[in-house]
N, C-alpha and C positions, 0 to 999 in steps of 0.2 A: 485960327486954331480952334478957336471957340466953337466957331459954327460947325467944323467938323466933329468935335467931341460931341456937342448936342445930337448931330444927327446919328452918329454911332450910337448914343444913349438911347435915342427913340427907336431906331432898328433892333437893338437889344430888348428893349421892353416889348414891341410889337411881336417879335419871335418868340418870347416867352410866353405871351398870352396867347399865341397861337398854339404853343405846344401844350397848354393847359387845356384849351377848348377842346382840341383833338384828344387828350387822355381822358377828359370827361365825357366825350360823346361816346368812347369806347368802354366807359364802365358801368355795370349793370347798377342802377338807380336805386337808393334805399329810403324808403318813407321817414318820417318823424317817429312814426311808432316802431321801426325796426323791421318793416315788410320789406323783402326782396321781390322789385317787382322784374318782369321779364324786359327784354329789350324792347319789346313791342309796346311797353306802358301797362299790362295789365298786371295787376297785384292782387293778392288775396287779405281778407281784412282779419286784423286780431280781434275785433269786436263781436261779440254775439249779436244775432238779431233782436229786434225789440220783444220785450216780456221775457227774454232769456237772461240768465246770468252766469258768468264762466264760474264753474267750479271744478277744481282738479284739472283744469285743461279741458273740460267738456262744457257745451253749453246745456244748461237745465233751464226748464220753465219755471217762471213766477206765476202762481195765479191763486186768486182767494180760492177758488174751487178745491186747492190741495187741503184748505183748513177742514175740509167736510168729510164727512165719513161716506164711503161709496156704496151705494145699494146696489151695483150691478148682480144680475141674476136674481134680485130680491125684491121685485117689484118696482113701482114707479119711484115712490119716495116723494117728499117735498121739493121745494126748490131750490134748497142747501144741501145738494147731493154732489157728492165726489165724480171725479172723471175716471175713465179706464185708464191704463197705464199708458204714457207716452214713449214713443221712441225716441231717445233722446241722448245726450251726452257726447254728440258729435262735436269736433272742436270747430272753432269758427271758420278756419279754412277750409275744412270738408263742405261745411254748408256754402260757403262762397263759392266754392269750385263746383259744387253741384248747381248752384244758380246760373254760372256760365254754360254748363251742359244742357241745362232744361232749355234753355233759349237758343242753343246751338243747333242749326239743321245739319251740321256734319253727321250727327247721329244716324241721319238716314241714308240709304242706299246711294242716291243721288244729289243729296244735300239741298233737298227742296222743303222737307219737312222736319219739325223738332217737337218736342214733348209739348211747348206751348200751343203749337198748332191747333190741338185739340183741348188744349188745357188754358184757354186764355186769362190772365188775370181780369181783364176789363169785363169778362163773362162768368165771373165767379169761379175761375178756373174748371170751366166747361167751355164749351163752344157755341151755345146758342142755336144748335141744329137738332133736330129731330133724330137724325142719324148722323154719327161722326164720318169725316172724310180722310182717306188715308192719301197714301202716294199715289201719285199720277191720277189723282181725282176719283179712287175708287170709294164708293159707298159703303161703309159698314154697317151692320145689323142693327147696331144699339147706339144709343146717344153716349157722349163722353160725361161721365160722372165728374162732379165737383173735387178739387182736390183740399178745399179748406179744411184742417183738421183730420187729415187723411193719416197723421201720425199716431193718432188714437185707435185705428181701425185694424183688427186682426181677421175681419172679413173683407175680403177685396174683389173687387170687379162685380158687375151685376149678376153673374152666377155664382159667387161665393168661392170661386173656385182656387183662390190664391189667399194665402194667410201672411206673407210678408211683401213689403215694399221692393226688396230685392228680386224675389221671384216673381212678381207682378209685372213688374217693367220690361222683363224678358219678351213678353208676349207681344207687346207693340214693336218692341225694337227689330226684332227677328219675323214679325208676319209680313208676308209678301203682300198684304192688303193695308198694312198701316205704316211702318218706316221701311220695310223691305230691306234691311240690313241683316249681317250676318256676323257671328262673332270675331273671325279672321280679319274680315274687312275691317270692323269697328275697330279693332287694336291697331291694325295696320294706318288707318287715316288719323287716330291720335297720336300713336309713335312717331309719325312722321311728322308731326308739328310741333316745332321747338317751345312755342309759346306754351302747349299743352304740356309738354313733358316737364318743364320748369315749375309749373302751376301744381303738377299731380306731386312732385318730389317735394313742394313745399308741404302740401296737406297731407301727404303719407311718408315722408323720408324714405321713399323707395323708388327704383327704377329699374326697368322700363315700365310702362302703365300696365297695369292688371284688369282683367273683368271686374274681380270683386271689389276693386277701388272704383271703377266706374260706377257700379250698382250702390256701394257705399255713398259716394258724393251725392248721387241724385235721392236716393233715401233721406240722406241728412236735410237737404234742401226741402225736399217736401214735406219731412217732418217739421219743419220749422214754420210752416202755414198756420197760422195760430189765429182764430177768431173768437173769442170769448169775452169782447168788452162791448157789446151792443147795449142798447138800451134795455132790453129784456134782463140782461146780466145786472146792470145795476139796481134794477127792480127787484132780482131774486137776493142780491147782496143787501137788500133791506132799504134801498132809497125810493120809495113808494112813488114820488113825483115823476121817475123816469118814464112811466106809461102813462098815457091818456086813458080815459074811461072806455073809450071803445076797445082799445088795446088790451085793457085789464078785462073787460068782458068777453073778448075773443080768447084770451088765455084761459078763462073759466070754462068757456065752450070746449077748448081743445083738451083740458085735463079732466073733463066731465066723463061719468061713466056712460052717459048716453052717446058722445062723439067717439069716446075712446083713442083719441088722436094720440094721446101721451102714452099708450100702451104700447105701441111700435115705435115711434119717434119720441123716446125718453130722454128729458131732460137730464143733465146740460148738454150732451151731446146731440140731442134731437135725433138719435137713431140707438135701437137695441142691438144692432150687427146683426140681426137673424135672417133668414131668408123667410120670404112670406108669398103664399100663393093668394093673388087679389083676384084673379079672374077677370083682368083688363084684357080687352081683344087687341091685337096687334094693328088690326085694321077692321073698319065694320064686317062682322062675319067671319073673321078671319083668325086662327092662332097658330104663326108660324114659327115662333121662336119657343122652343121647350124649356126654356130656362135651365134651371140647376140640374135637372132631369138628364141633358146631355152629358153632364158631367160625372153624375153618380149611377145613371141607369136605373134611379129609383122612380117609380111611375107617380109615387105621391107628391114628388117634387117636381112635376111637370107645370111649367108656367111660374115657377118659383124663382124671385130675384130678391136682392138684399135690399132692406130698408135703408134709403138713404138718408142722410142727415139734412136737416131743413136749415141750417145755420146758411145765412145768405142767399136763400132760396128765390127771393125776387131778382136774382141776377142770372138765373140759370133756367129761365123758360126756353123751350116747352118740356113738359114733364112727363116722367115715367119712364120705362126703359128703351122706348122707342119715339118718345115724343109725342104721344098720343093726346096729350091734354095741352092745350095752348096757354091757359091761365090758370093760377092758383084757384080761382073760383071753379074753374071747370074741373080741376083735380079733386077739390073738396066734393064737388056735386056727385062725381063717381060714387063715392062711398056711401052716399046716401040715397043712391038709385036702386038698391036691392041686392040681396046676396045673390053674384052668379049672373046678373043682368045683361052682362056683357059675353058670357060665354058662348063660342058659337056652337050651333046644334051639331050633336054628334060628339063632343068633345066631353069628359069626365073629370074635372079637377076636384082637387082636394083643398077647397078653399079654407085659408085661415080663419079660425073661429072667431077672431075679433071682427071679421068682415059681415056686416048684417045690415039692418034697416033702421038708423037711427031717425030717418024722417026730419032733419035738420030745415028750418026756414032759410028763407032766401037771405034774411038778416042773419041768421047764424052764420051762415056761409060766408057772407061778406064781414062779419066779425072775425072769422078764423084769418080770412086772408090779409085783413089789417093787423091782426097780432103777429103773423108770421112775418110781416113787413118789419116788426120790431127786432127781428134776429138779425138785422144787417150790420155788418161791422169789418170794415175793411181799413181799420187803423193801422195794421201792424203789414200791409200790403208791402212785400219786398221791392227794392229798385230794380226797375227793368233794365237791364244792359242797353246801351245805345249802339255797342259793337261787341262781337263774340270773338274769340282767340283763333277761330278757323278763318275770319276774314270774310265767311260767307253773309250775306243780307238776313236780318232777322225776320222772319215770316210770320204770318198768320197772329201776330199780336196788334191789337187795337191799344190807343194811348190808355191804360188802365187808370192813370192820374187824373185824365178828363172824364171819367165814367161819372155820371151824378151818382153820388154818394150821400148818405146820411151824414151829421157831423160827425166828425170823427172822435171817439172817445178812447183817451190814452190811459195807461195803467194807473198813472199818478191822479189823474181826474176821476176815475174809478174809485180809487182809495179815499180821497178827499170827498168826493160826493158821499160814499157808503158811511164813512165816519161821521160827518155832518148829521147824516139821518139817525145814526144810533145815538149821538149825543143828544139828538132834538126829541128821542124818544124815550130817554131816561128819565124815571121819576126823580 
């Protein structure tokens, strides 16, 4: 009798455990922070990216530069100069959803190309090519610009034709030579994916998925790509030892009235966001890209392109709108070659007035390149997903974490180093 009773008890316990296991496997998992995950295991974070803090449900940037007065449209100013406005206030969930979308090739017509295909984190969110490559291996006419600090920009694309990230991204999404998609097909593929439906509902509390939600999520992620903690930034905030003698000498050349680099590459963004006609040839003796003229029809903007930021510039070779210059030294040497020296015969360009003949020495050009290396900061590199909700393989992304980097400078280190420097300099 005792044996039969024990057997029945064991069977009852086993049945109960099996029932609990089945119920648990059917339940939607909930994380410790209250995040709801999809059945596939994807979840959106409740935490803002590094250097952002959550205020009234939105992520707001914390930066020492926000203590400084902005001198935008009022000259170059000193090193302690404020930044232009940032696209911010997106929720952590919207930013995280945008991260998945950015790396997911489901956004392209055939599932072969993602945003990261042309904006690879390991390549400074560019792609290391003179001319970008789109769907089916089609070569584009221009290089892919870096996305670091892109949330500060209101002049977008090489030709400055877009003023918002939401507007800009529709170009590559629906271009037959870039991602090849169309709005109807994009909505169908995302709404047909139960994981994405659940994630969008978490981020926007609405269903079904709408186009403006897609644009907002990608904008939220791209606006979180902040690079403001380089060794140059420590120097600008008052920590003199952050730069060595050659880097300081290069900064002095950069800001000098002779070289005039800072007139267009204005700190701290290292771009004035203006269009400039440089007179750089697309190929020896050729000018095939009309630049902003093709958008505005204004002949004075023939060959005009947006001044790019120099942040993380050592990661984004080759340089110029078509990768015409292989190295930073070669790019710097162009500016000292004489006004209009590359303009093809028969072309008449309205070259920017800052372009002249500074006659920099080889030593000064080397110092310029050395200084620009001090603008490298990838401390707040976002986490690259190992899988995306579509289940497609992540393409065109090198291992950003393995890319050679300078020592990471986090916000706490920046503040501590600056405070130490300020205390040391007090009387």
